[in-house]
C-alpha positions in Angstrom: 93.2 45.8 80.2 92.4 47.8 83.3 92.3 47.0 87.0 88.8 47.3 88.6 87.3 46.3 91.9 87.2 42.6 90.9 90.8 42.7 89.7 92.2 42.8 86.1 89.4 43.2 83.6 89.6 43.3 79.8 88.2 46.1 77.7 88.0 43.7 74.7 87.4 40.0 74.0 88.5 37.8 71.2 85.9 35.5 69.7 85.7 33.3 66.7 82.8 34.1 64.4 82.2 31.7 61.6 85.8 30.7 61.7 87.2 34.3 61.7 88.7 35.7 64.9 87.3 39.1 65.8 88.0 41.5 68.6 84.9 43.0 70.3 84.1 45.1 73.3 84.0 43.1 76.5 80.4 43.9 77.2 79.1 42.6 73.8 75.8 40.8 74.1 74.5 38.3 71.6 71.8 40.9 70.5 74.7 43.2 69.5 76.3 40.5 67.4 73.2 40.3 65.1 73.7 44.0 64.4 77.5 43.7 63.9 76.9 40.8 61.4 74.1 42.6 59.6 71.4 40.0 60.3 68.1 39.9 62.0 67.4 37.4 64.7 64.6 36.1 62.4 67.2 35.3 59.7 69.8 33.3 61.7 70.1 31.5 65.0 73.5 32.3 66.7 75.1 29.4 68.5 77.8 30.0 71.2 80.1 27.1 71.7 77.6 24.9 69.8 74.5 25.9 71.9 71.8 28.5 71.5 71.9 31.3 74.1 69.5 34.1 75.0 70.0 37.4 73.2 70.8 39.2 76.4 73.7 36.9 77.3 77.3 38.3 77.1 80.0 36.9 74.9 83.2 35.8 76.7 86.8 35.7 75.6 87.4 32.6 73.5 83.8 31.9 72.6 83.2 30.1 69.3 80.2 31.6 67.5 78.5 29.9 64.6 75.0 30.3 63.1 72.2 28.5 61.4 70.3 30.2 58.7 66.5 30.1 59.2 64.3 29.5 56.2 60.6 29.1 56.0 59.0 26.9 53.3 55.3 26.6 52.7 54.1 23.1 52.1 52.2 22.7 48.8 48.5 22.4 49.3 46.5 20.2 46.9 43.4 22.0 45.6 41.6 18.8 44.7 40.7 16.4 47.4 
């Protein structure tokens, strides 16, 4: 921790990611988390405290992060009509 203009500020935050507690820099954005986890935003949808948030939002101490895997399936097309 350090003391800034707005008072005591943390350099790190603790968040739960998929049930595992992780320590991250205090300025971690959701877009950074995709890189940390090794996923593309086209593969998974990150949920913070059960809700989707924009990629440029910052994580906060105590956030619970889960994800939904995104899969695409083509529907079969009948060739005979």
